[in-house]
N, C-alpha and C positions, 0 to 999 in steps of 0.2 A: 400493478401500479406502483408498489413500493420499489421494485427493482428498477423500473423505468425512471422514477423520481430520483433515486440515488444515482443512476447512470448519467442522466442528463445534468444533474448538479455537478457531478465530478467532471464531466466533459467540459462544462462551462468554466468551472473554477480552475481546472488544470490549464485550459487554454488561456484564461485571463492572467494566470500567475506564472506561466512557463518562462517568460522573459525576466521575472523577478527572482524566483526561487527554484526554477526548474519544475514548477507545478507540484512540489512535494507537500502533500497534506497528510502523509501517512508514515509513521516510524518504521514500518516494515519495508516500505519503498526505500527510505533512506538507508536502512540496514543493507538492502540489496545493492544499493549503489556503493556502499562501503565495501561489501564483499566482491563486487564487480570491479573494484579499483577506480571508481569514478568520484569518490568523495573521501576525505580524510575523517578520521574519528573525531578530532576536535570540532570540525565543521558539523558533523553529524550530531554531536551532543547539543550544539546550539539549535539545530533544526528540531531535535527531539523535544527540547524544552518548549520551543514555540508551538509545536504540534500538540503536546499534552496540555499546555495552557489554553490553546484554541479549543480543544475538545472539551475542556472543563468549563470554559466561559460559555460555550454553546449550551452545554447541559444545564448550567446554572440559569441561563435565560429561559430555557424550557421549564425548569423547575419553578421559576418565579411566575411564569405565565400560566402553566397548566397543572402544577403540583407534582408530587413525588410519584403518584401512580402512573402518570403518563411517562415520566422518565424511565421508570422500571419496565413498563410495558414496551417501550421502544428500545430497550437494551437487549442485544443479542443474548440468547440462551440456548443451551443444548435442547434439541427436540427429541421427542419420543423416548426411546430406550437407548439413545446414543450415550456411550461412556465418555468420560473426559479424554481418554487416550484416542478414541475414535474421533472425537471432536477436534483434537489437535491435528490429527491426520487430515481431516476434511479441510480445516482452516489452512493447513500447510499447502494442500493442493490448490485451493482457490487462490491463495496469495501467490503461489508459484506462477500461475497463469497471469495474474495481474502484473507482477513485477517483471516477468518475461516480456509482456507487451509494453510495459514502460521502457524497458531497455531497447526493444525493437523499434519503438516509434518516438520516444522522447529523448533517448540518449544517443542512439546510433544515428549519425547524420543522414544515413540512407533512407530513414523512414520518418523524418520529422514533420512532414507535411500533414499528417493525419493524427498526431499524438492525442489531442484532447478527445476526439471522436473515438479513436481506438481504445483508449483507456476507459472512457465512460461506457463504451459498449461491453468491454470485458467485465466491468463492475456489474452491469445489468445481467449479463449471462451468468456470472458467478452467483448473484443473489437468486436468480431464477432456479439454479440448481441447488445451491447450498443453504438458501434461506430457511427451508423447512428443517434442515439438519442441525445447523449451528447458529442461524441468524446471519451467516455470511458476513462477519465483521471485516475480516481481512485487514484490519486497522486497529492496532492497540489503543490509539488515541480515541477512537470511536467508542470503545468500551470503557476506557479509563475515565473520561469526562463524566458519563452518567454514574459510574461507580462512586466517584467522589461526591457528586451532587446529591445523589439519593442514598448514599451509603449502602450500595447494592453490589456485593462482591462475589456473587454465586459463580463458581468455576471460572473466576477471573483469569487465572493462569493459562487456561486454554487459549484465550484470545491474545496472549503474549507469545507463548511458545509456538503455536501453530503458524501465525503470520511471520514471526521472525525466522523460523526454520524454512518456511516456503520462500520468503523473500530473499534470504541469504543464499539458498540453493539456486534460485533463479538468477541471481547476480553472478554466481560462480559459473553456472552452465552457460549463460550468455557470453561471459568473458572468454571461457575456454573454447567453446564450439562455434560461436556465431560472429564474434567481432573480427573484423579484418585487422590484421596486424599491419602497421605501417611498413611499406616497402622501402628498404634502405639499399641504396646502390653504392658500390664502391668503384671508383675508377682508378686506373693506374695512371702514372705520369704520362705514358705514351698516349692514352685515350684522351687526356685533357689537352694535348697539343693538337 
C-alpha cells in the first residue's frame, strides 16, 4: 500500500507539473538532467532549493499534525543488517532506474505520452523492492525535510550519495547510449541548385 500510494502520488504530481517544471520533485532527477546535458547548473541550483524547501515544508506540516514520532517513523532508514555502503548501492540502483525512466518518458520526445504513469510506476516498483532494504527514498529532499523537521539525521548521507550517484549515472548513460543525435546534412552548391 505504501509503494502504491507513493507511486500514484508521483504519477499525479509529475503529470500535473510537467508543463511547469518538467515534473521535477527530486534533486537526484535534477542532477541526472544536469549530467545528461538537459539542464544547466544554475537552473539546477534553483530547483534544488525549491525541492529542499518543499520537502521541509511537507515534513513540518506532518510534524505539526502528528508529532515527531510519526515524522521519524516515516523517514527512510537502513533495514536489517544493511551497511551504509550497501545502502548507498541500493539507493543508487533504485534511483538509476527512476532517472533512466524519467529520461526515456519525460525528457526524450519519443516517450512523452506516458511520463507520469511510467515514472509513478517505477517509484512503486522501486519501493516494493527497496523499501525493506533502505526505505527506497530515491530522493534527497524526501529525507532532508524530515531530518530538519524532526532533527533525525541517521545515516543521512546514504540518501544523498546513493540517489545522486544513481541519478547522475542514469543521465550519462541515457545521453551516451539512448538519445538520438540530431542529424545534420550538408549540401554542396551543386545539390542546392
